[in-house]
TITORNU-26244 format. One record per residue: x, y, z of N, C-alpha, C in turn; residue in three letters. Coordinates in steps of 0.001 Angstrom, whole numbers, padded with zeros to 6 digits, always signed. Atoms other than C-alpha are relative to their C-alpha. Example, Ala and Ser with C-alpha at 12.3 -4.5 7.8 and 13.67 -1.06 7.14 Angstrom:
// TITORNU-26244
+000890-001190+000000+012300-004500+007800+000900+001200+000000ALA/-000820-001190-000060+013670-001060+007140-000770+001090+000730SER/
//
This chain:
// TITORNU-26244
+000033+001329-000952+007367-007406-021985-001861-000412-000579ARG/+001353-000038+000184+003436-007170-022554+000029-001096-001716ALA/+000055+000580+001237+004090-007793-026647+000665-001255+000145MET/-000495+001209-000173+006438-010712-025832-000798-000685+000718LEU/+001148+001143-000656+003728-012390-023395-000676-000436-001182ALA/+001071+000466+000800+001266-012391-025908+000806-000773-001351ARG/-000514+000933+001023+003659-013827-028782+000299-001247+000652SER/-000152+001388-000350+004643-016618-026571-001292-000704+000378TYR/+001740+001091+000062+000746-017476-025910-000499-000227-001184VAL/+000161+000554+001343+000263-017196-029502+000903-001011-000667GLU/-000687+001387+000923+002984-019599-030786-000166-001200+001247ALA/+000429+001266-000570+001560-021900-027604+001486-000278+000771GLU/-001331-000010-001049+005032-021399-025510-000252-000127+001239ASP/+000849-000105-001195+003317-022218-022418+001046+000255+001332ALA/-001321-000322-001120+006762-022042-020110+000301+001590-000278ALA/-000539-001264+000059+008005-018750-021829-001334+001067+000406HIS/+001200-001189-000029+004461-017204-021844-000214+000017+001602ALA/+000056-000062-001628+004197-017771-017745+000785+000895+000427GLU/-001302-000936-000715+007764-016283-017154-000205+001402-000287ARG/+000415-001578+000375+006922-013283-019150-001242+000813+000409ALA/+001198-000899-000455+003552-012523-017806+000396-000008+001505ALA/+000044-000339-001119+004484-013181-014518+001079+001250+000264ARG/-000888-001055-000206+007641-010749-014729-000912+001444-000456GLU/+000902-001603+000358+005147-008288-016122-000933+000465+001187LEU/+000927-000177-001314+002601-008621-013362+000613+000304+001051ALA/-000804-000531-001061+005088-008218-010930+000156+001318+000161SER/-000741-001235+000097+006157-004978-011852-001547+001133-000448ARG/+001289-000750+000167+002439-003915-013271-001209-000725+000318ASP/+001117+001009-000392-000450-005556-011316-001279+000351-001018PRO/+000989+000210+000907-002916-004295-014168+000239-000804-001380SER/-000237+001189+000925-001215-006869-016514-000294-001539+000248SER/+000154+001773-000730-002616-010050-014373-000784-000299-001478PHE/+000591+001087+001110-004855-010706-017771+001116-000860-000802PRO/-001085+000812+000530-001666-011835-019328+000146-001151+000538LEU/+000108+000902-000812-001428-014051-016388-000943-000968-000736VAL/+000852+000587+000032-004731-015428-016977-000012-000841-001360PHE/-000284+000823+000936-003896-016113-020583+001177-000873-000017ASP/-000907+000904-000100-000945-018010-019675-000708-001458+000763ALA/+000474+001559-001047-003072-020344-017037-000983-000386-001375ILE/+000464+000669+000989-005510-020705-020011+000647-000914-001332ARG/-000922+000448+000876-002635-021801-022419+000383-001414+000777LEU/-000034+001048-001086-001908-024244-019348-000992-001099-000593HIS/+001246+000676+000142-005300-025681-019804+000093-000640-001596LEU/+000288+000283+001561-005342-025620-023567+001123-001495-000665LYS/-001171+000988-000223-002184-027705-023329+000031-001576+000522LEU/+000249+000994-000801-003630-030160-021042+000553-000481+001227GLY/-000818-000059-001361-001641-029434-017891-000877+001015+000928SER/+000921-001029-001181-004345-028347-015202+000888+000132+001265ALA/-000877-000228-001053-001596-029027-012432+000890+001331-000267GLU/-000790-001270+000329+000599-026173-014319-000780+001380+000196ASP/+000568-001128-000224-002355-024010-014481-000520+000104+001537ALA/+000399-000127-001513-003439-024626-010872+001190+000830+000658THR/-000940-000774-000591+000035-023801-009980+000139+001708-000090ARG/-000013-001327+000368-000073-020443-011805-000745+000631+000462LEU/+001203-001051-000740-003609-019405-010528+000437-000055+001423LEU/-000338-000360-001341-002250-020194-007023+000988+001178+000381VAL/-001148-001189-000538+000795-017789-007257-000893+001316-000474TRP/+000546-001320+000271-001823-015135-008850-001238+000464+000769ALA/+001324-000493-000873-004527-015428-006189+000189+001404+000636THR/-000073-000968-000973-003306-012947-003556-000018+001622-000876GLU/-000278-001362+000746-002285-009992-006077-001393+000269-000832PRO/+001265+000103+001161-005378-010800-008518-001428+000307+001054ALA/+001264-000571-000779-007877-010489-005338+000263+001490+000384LEU/-000236-001536-000213-006101-007093-004477-000542+000521-001368ALA/+000290-000908+001180-006788-006130-007893-001438+000195-000221GLY/+001845+000041-000188-010620-007032-007563-000346-000891-001276ARG/-000025+000693+001325-010053-009735-010633-000941-001473+000678HIS/+001049+001160-000549-012541-012332-008423-000606-000475-001389GLU/+000801+000752+000831-014601-013185-011390+000782-000563-001147THR/-000956+000746+000777-011677-013928-013783+000556-001506+000848ALA/-000659+001213-000712-010216-016124-010840-001069-000946-000099LEU/+000911+001411-000452-013570-017945-010303-000271-000381-001632ALA/+000063+000933+000772-013917-018565-013740+000843-001052-000840GLU/-001696+000683+000392-010343-019921-014450-000212-001124+001222LEU/+000221+001161-000877-011074-022035-011415-000967-001315-000358ALA/+001296+000954+000504-014289-023453-012883+000644-000908-001463GLN/-000908+000425+001247-012034-024111-016074+000790-001129+000216GLU/-001380+001008-000702-009406-025916-014076-001173-001146+000417ILE/+000767+001103-000899-011985-028171-012030-000601-000700-001289LEU/+000903+000766+001136-014146-028922-015525+001274-001095-000411ALA/-001351+001168+000666-010501-031015-016657+000312-000833+001232ARG/-000615+000770-001282-009399-031802-013064-000715+000064+001454ASP/+000900-000218-000997-012090-032361-010409+000972+000110+001704ARG/-000637-000304-001442-009129-032902-007421+000728+000571+000078GLU/-000811-000934-000129-007587-029854-007431-000540+000659+001075GLN/+000785-000331-001225-007979-029306-004055-000022+001427+000425MET/-000096-001090-000116-006534-026060-004016-001027+001103-000723ASP/+001245-000814+001287-009118-024525-007049-001051-000335+001118VAL/+001243+000183-001008-011862-025947-004765-000015+001475+001629HIS/-000462-000800-001088-010262-023798-001671-000449+001312-000447ARG/+000352-001259+000495-010306-020705-003836-001149+000200-000284LEU/+001430-000470+000686-013747-020860-005298-000735+000176+001299LEU/+000865-000006-001497-014951-021346-001525+000471+001414+000494VAL/-000600-001178-000412-012721-018530-000608-000719+001653-000764ARG/+000548-001019+000852-014032-016065-003723-001571+000042+000350ILE/+001457-000274-000221-017818-016633-003159-000318+000321+001471TYR/-000084-000544-001481-017552-016288+000472+000423+001578+000158LYS/-000179-001575+000137-016077-012774+000040-001189+000760-000657SER/+001229-000295+000822-018957-012248-002414-001154-000023+000628GLN/+001250+000361-000695-021405-013274-000002-001123-000706-001047ARG/+000909+000963+000826-022793-015535-002676-000393-001385+000468ASP/+000450+001290-000796-024804-018157-000577-000100-001283-000863ASP/+000295+001237+000901-025841-020200-003782+001261-000518-000483ALA/-000928+000336+000530-022498-020311-005316+001022-000866+001022ARG/-001098+000655-001172-020608-021006-001965-000345-001395+000614LEU/+000301+000951-000625-022902-023758-001274+000331-000894-001048ARG/-000558+000823+001068-022232-025316-004596+001575-000257+000003ALA/-001161+000144-000394-018582-024808-004003+000267-000955+000916ALA/-000307+000460-000956-018415-026134-000725-000374-001604-000090LEU/+000420+001621+000739-020313-029594-001988+000850-000635-000435GLU/-001435+000862+000546-017540-030078-004414+000849-000029+000651SER/-001091+000521-000978-014892-029526-001991-000241-001251+000858LEU/+000154+001087-000813-016340-031832+000107+000052-001543-000762ALA/+000057+001454+000956-016965-034651-002716+001567-000239-000006ASP/-001458-000098+000689-013262-033911-003931+000807-000566+001460ALA/-000441+000631-001232-012264-034311-000160-000187-001785+000442ALA/+000271+001235+000014-014029-037580+000067+000697-001035-000809GLU/-000924+000632+000795-012346-038966-002674+001077-000058-000196VAL/-001367-000323-000092-008988-037836-002158+000275-000400+001700SER/-000452+000679-001167-009235-039585+001490+000387+001246+001488GLY/-000126-001045-000859-008773-035873+003240-001125+000451+001057ASP/+000758-000134-001168-011020-036341+006316-000232+001350+000501ALA/+000203-001432-000727-010270-032958+007797-000385+000740-001029ASP/+000056-001140+001021-010714-030929+004560-001820-000163-000009GLU/+001558+000369-000191-014421-032776+004517-000528+000617+000912GLU/+000492-000996-000769-015218-031589+007519+000197+001024+000588ARG/+000214-001384-000232-014598-028378+007710-001033+000572-001203ARG/+001189-000370+001099-016568-028182+004107-001331-000247+000547ALA/+001168+000192-000577-019385-029831+005782-000287+001204+001309LEU/+000348-001113-000732-019578-027588+008710-000279+001083-000369THR/+000744-001474+000304-019964-024349+006752-000672-000362-000769GLN/+001705+000118+000706-022559-026295+004588-001003-000147+000826LEU/+001066+000195-000939-024580-027113+007648-000563+001386+000460LEU/+000246-001076-000299-024366-023538+008350-001010+000740-000985ARG/+001092-000580+001266-025903-022540+005014-001175-000670-000089LEU/+001419+000396+000211-028584-025160+005015+000104-001316+001276ALA/+000022+000818-001182-029092-026873+008613-000878-000961-000042PRO/+000908+001172+000162-031581-029239+007595+000382-000959-000807ASP/-000619+000831+000706-029370-031162+005524+000230-001324+000766GLU/-000477+001223-001372-029718-034564+007764+001311-001055-000783GLN/-000779+000981+000312-027339-036597+004984+001568+000542+000254GLY/-001784-000788-000277-024408-034144+005055-000032+000024+001942GLN/-000100-000117-001707-025175-033772+009251+000285-001395+000324ARG/-000652+001533-000537-024969-037728+009360+001540-000298-000459ALA/-001492+000325+000474-021845-037535+007192+001139+000327+000923ARG/-001156-001025-000847-020138-034717+009420+000118-001069+001235LEU/-000371+000858-001592-021049-037017+012727+000846-001215-000283GLU/-000966+000956+000526-019651-039928+010889+001639+000460+000219GLU/-001174-000421-000056-016397-038293+010469+000681+000936+001132LEU/-000375-000478-000957-016163-036825+014075-000788+001388+000361GLY/+000743-000927+000014-018487-034004+013909+000793+001533-000285GLY/-000084-001172+000967-017934-030072+012860+001726+000155+000320PRO/-001529-000292-000008-014179-028856+012389-000192+001192-000880LEU/+000026-001467+000571-013669-025098+012038+001586+000170-000959LEU/-001239-000252+000976-011184-023906+009129+000728+000826+000847ASP/-001259-000455-000165-007772-022211+009549-000564+001437+000769GLU/+000509-001175-000326-009502-018788+009826-000874+000189+001252GLU/+000929+000043-001121-012239-019479+012200+000494-000284+001432GLU/-000914+000213-001227-009747-021094+014518+000624+000916+000478GLU/-000521-000852-000578-007711-018246+014715-000896+001035+000512ALA/+000731-000713-000382-010676-015998+015226-000446-000205+001566ALA/+000706+000644-001147-012010-018296+018179+001439+000392+001102ARG/-000857+000106-000918-008685-018483+019819+000321+001753+000305LYS/-000051-001440-000286-008103-014469+019398-000930+000335+000988ALA/+000784-000295-000904-011336-014188+021229+000132-000355+001534GLU/+000059+000380-000945-010819-016505+023791+001223+000633+000491ALA/-001006-000778-000298-007414-014681+024382-000229+001399+000397GLU/+000011-001498+000023-008605-011268+024501-000474+000440+001170ALA/+000158-000185-001416-008582-009870+027942-001349+000567+000344PRO/+001581-000936-000192-012265-008832+029553+000561+001408+000871SER/+000258-001709-000852-013094-005391+031129+000637-000282+001546PHE/-000055+000339-001495-012862-007411+034689+001360-000357+000125GLU/-001459+000395+000157-009197-008717+033772+000499+001444+000188SER/-000510-000764-000259-008054-005503+033656-000181+001014+001437PHE/+000472-000674-001106-010096-003869+036742+000347-001074+001310MET/-000096+000940-001419-009400-007029+039212+001193-000791-000566LEU/-000541+000997-000001-006800-008990+039950+000257-000625+001608ASP/+000312+000789-001401-006041-011254+043350+000143+000871+000936ASN/-000160-000896-001141-005061-008221+045453-000869+001308-000079ASN/+001050-001226-000123-007689-005982+044270-001370+000084+000642SER/+001490-000132-000486-011373-004771+045283-000533-001070-000418THR/+000883+001025+000557-013801-007603+045276-001056+000722-001173PRO/+000749-000713+000981-016435-007234+042635-001064+000800+000361PRO/+001166-000623-000870-019608-005071+043399-000761-000810+000278ALA/+000760+000575-000784-021686-007820+044354+000684-000445+001170SER/-000474+000482-001016-019393-008642+046910+000640+001549+001017GLU/-000711-001276-000835-018503-004900+048103-000924+000421+000543PHE/+001013-000911-000775-020192-003090+051004-000110+001301+000052ASN/-000194-001332+000481-020835+000088+049602-000498+000887+001501TRP/+000399-000803-001213-022491+001373+053000+001151+000183+000825GLY/-001457+000083-000944-019285+000426+055116+000802+001092-000775GLN/-001015-000813+000538-017242+002240+052326-000230+001694+000105ALA/+000904-001990+000166-019622+005790+052210+000584+000074+001565ALA/-000079-000517-001138-019156+005464+056061+001729+000320+000345GLU/-001642-000256-000400-014966+005076+056133+000175+001108-000902GLN/-000094-000594+000950-014596+007268+053130-000367+001425+000352GLN/+000363-001386-000339-014435+011226+054160+000352+000895-001332GLN/-000115-000843+000846-014518+013879+051881+001265+000876-000191PRO/-001478-000462-000297-010644+015300+051343-000496+001594+000189PRO/+000278-001167-000770-010393+018847+052890+001504+000602-000617GLU/-000923-000893+000304-008259+021404+050786+000349+001510+000368TYR/-000154-001090-000542-006366+024396+051845-001001+001226-000880ALA/+000195-001243+000700-007439+026602+048818-000729-000768-001738ASP/+000837+000728+001111-009562+026115+045644+001041-000378-001141ALA/-000676+000397+000648-006308+025812+043709+000906-001116+000060SER/-000654+001157-000213-005238+022507+045146-000119-000958-001235ALA/+000081+000992+000748-004639+019629+043025-001298-001202-000496SER/+001157+000939+000474-008003+017840+041356+000294-001453+000503PHE/-000101+001027+000138-006210+014642+041502+000444-000353+001784SER/
//
């Protein structure tokens, strides 16, 4: 299968090269370089959309296989031909965020914001600008643009994290309910001490509880 995929790449048969590479990679994750070759072939033949589609398909397993560098390089090649591929912009942001590469992340977010503005995707632009201002809070131009769009907007992962945090039960919610003992600030410890007497047991073998 690997030989077949390489033959299709050399013959510049993009459709069959992609099919063979995908089948092989599905069985053997170490074969992802052949998928990358098929992506480059799509680019060579002038189809940034097909290259993007295949790159998106390869993203999750390729990231699991630690192919971030190759993915980032391919994403840059696609954007060099078509700056409006939003999925590719998002992929670069995700890669550089996972690598904690703030310099490249900032550049990727700026590119994402610009592409979103051109395409008229206000929410995507707001999300990108929100993240940019965390990296560079003194950028007044970006801050003004964000306010013009309606203010900060979290991405899906951040929204999910914030929702989970808001829904997480607190210690007090476990310990107290409407019929339970009031909080410590309202509890009369002196009165409780007077009312509570130590239990008396017949012998030392009595149950602790």
